[in-house]
N, C-alpha and C positions, 0 to 999 in steps of 0.2 A: 499475587501469583509470582512465583520464584522461578525464573528461567535461567538454566545454565548459559554459559558463554556459547554463541553460535557463530558459525562462519556465515558470512553474508549470503552465500550460495544455499544455505540451509533454510533460510527465513520463509520464503513463500510456501515451501512444503509444510514447515511447522505452524504456519498461520491455518493452513487448510485442516491440519490435524486438530487445532484447538477448536475450531468452529466449523460445524458442518453445514453452515450457511454459505460459507465462502466457495464460489464455484471456480474461481481462478485468482491467482496472485502473481504480482510482478515486483521485482526489486530492481530499481535502476539507480545509478550513482549519481552524484551531483551533477556530473557533466551530461546525463541523460544516456549513459551507455547501459545496456541491458546486462545485469549481473546474474538474475535468475528468475525462473518463472514456473508456474504450474498451468495447466490447462492447455488448450489448443492455441495455436498462432501466437506465440509469445512475443515475436517481433512486432506484430499489429498491435497487441496490448500494450506493449512498451511504448509505441508511437502515440497511442491515444493517451497515455499517462503523461508524456512529454506535453501534448497539446493541453491536457488539463491543468498541469502546472504552469504553462505560459498564461492560460486564461485566468487563473487565480492571480497570478502575478501582474497581470494587466490591470486588474481591478483596483490597484493600488494598495496602499496601506504599508506602513513600516512597522514593524518587520512583515514580511509576507506570511499569509496563513500557514500554520503547521499543520492544520487538519482541514480537510475538504470533504463534504458529503454531497453526492448528486444523485438525485432520484431519478430513475429510468423505468420505462415499462418493464414490469416482472421482476424489479430489484433495485439495486444501488451500487455506487461505486464509491469507495471510501479511500482516501488518500491520506497518509501521515508522512511527514518528512522531518528530517534532522539535516545538520550541516553536511552529513556524508551521503545519505541515501533518501530515496523516496519509495515507499512500501504502499502499493495500491492493492484493493481487492474488489472483485466483483461478487456480489451477493445476491442470494434470493430475496424476495420482498420482505419475508418474516425476519430478516436479521435485526438484531438489537444494535443500533448505532453506537451507543455507548460501550458496549462489549467489544465490537469490532475495533473501534478506535482505541480502546485501552489495550487489546491485545496488540495492535500494531504498533502502539507506542512502546510497550514492554518488549516486544521482539526487536525493535530498532535499538533500545538501549542495552540489549543482551549482544549485540553484534560485536564481534571481535574487531579490533582496529586494523 
């Protein structure tokens, strides 16, 4: 998939456009500051993403995981990060993890500096 260069603020909306299984998406920067989000209560979602990142990092391993998948009742949460951003998506149960994670990675790579 070829994605044109995107402003970071456009990434969550673009992820929702690419996959109808994405209910909400949030992008935070490396410091944990909310950059952009879709869906309701973006600040709460960003806080949960920061917690998920902290938990993944606490599990150890070097380097820390670039992608995380968490299954929850009725769906899943997918997280992909690079040195600049963390992109997370809340999805319906039927979402294909490989497709969501691929789309997230592709969108992060398309982010303008």
